[in-house]
Steps between C-alpha positions, in 0.01 A plus 500: 500500500407224753762645737341841460161357577626328803654822631185693440302218686748501785490889519117503480487232771747713710285797464187325579662354814612857595151637445353238714747572772440865485111440494551286819712771664232758418236285649703461818562875523137576448412260783764661723359841407144396578609345829694821591194710402277286719742527783521883459121508507482298817761729664313805378175365654675437823661831519167672417333298769773586754505871389109513534528341853764757586292783374198379700722467818636845437152648452375326814798621692439858370144475605595376845768774528233765412260354754762486768600862421142610533471322825829664624378841397179433688689381805722788496213743455634642172183425308318836434174374635654380814677826560188690464292256704733468794663834576697543815202644668304169459787308657508756781126449549538123528774547749297746701217232543738274682416518876831366651867473449454121476252533219757728319776241568276222368422692183868586455609137547226389239621772253867384556416130454314571180787723373747219568271233345466722185879569485559128515246434241677770272839360561377146411339635183823690410695180536257302292519771237877498504495112459236509225712767309812269537301191383370690198838639416655149532219333292544762235871468497466113467256534211738739320794270565301201368385694198863610431630143532220370264593769238871418542427134453334561164 
C-alpha cells in the first residue's frame, strides 16, 4: 500500500512538473506571438506610410503631367480657345505689320529660339517623368519583396 502511495505521489509529481513545463512553454509561445504581432503591426504601419507616400507622389506626378499636357497643348495651339483666337489670318496680319526682312528674320529667330527652349524643357520633363516612373516602380517592387520576405519569415 505504501508502495502504491509512493507511485501515486511520484506520478502526481511527474504530472505537476509536466504541467508546469507546458505552462512555461505556453507563456513563451504567447510572448513570441505577441512579439510577432507587434512586429507585424510595425511593418504594416511602415508599409502603409510608404504606400501613402507613393500614392501622394503618384498623385503629384499625375497633376504635374496634366499641367504639362495642358501647357503643351497651349504651346502647340491645340487648345480650342487658342485655335479660335489665333487663326491663320491673325498670324498673317502680324507678319504684314513687319516693315522689313530684318524684322521678319528677328521675329523668326525669336520664335525658333522659343520653340527650341520649349522642346528642351519638354524633353527634360519627359526624362524626369521616366525616372520618376522607374523610381516608383522600383520602390513598389522593393516594398512587395520586403512584405513577401516578412510573410515567408513568419
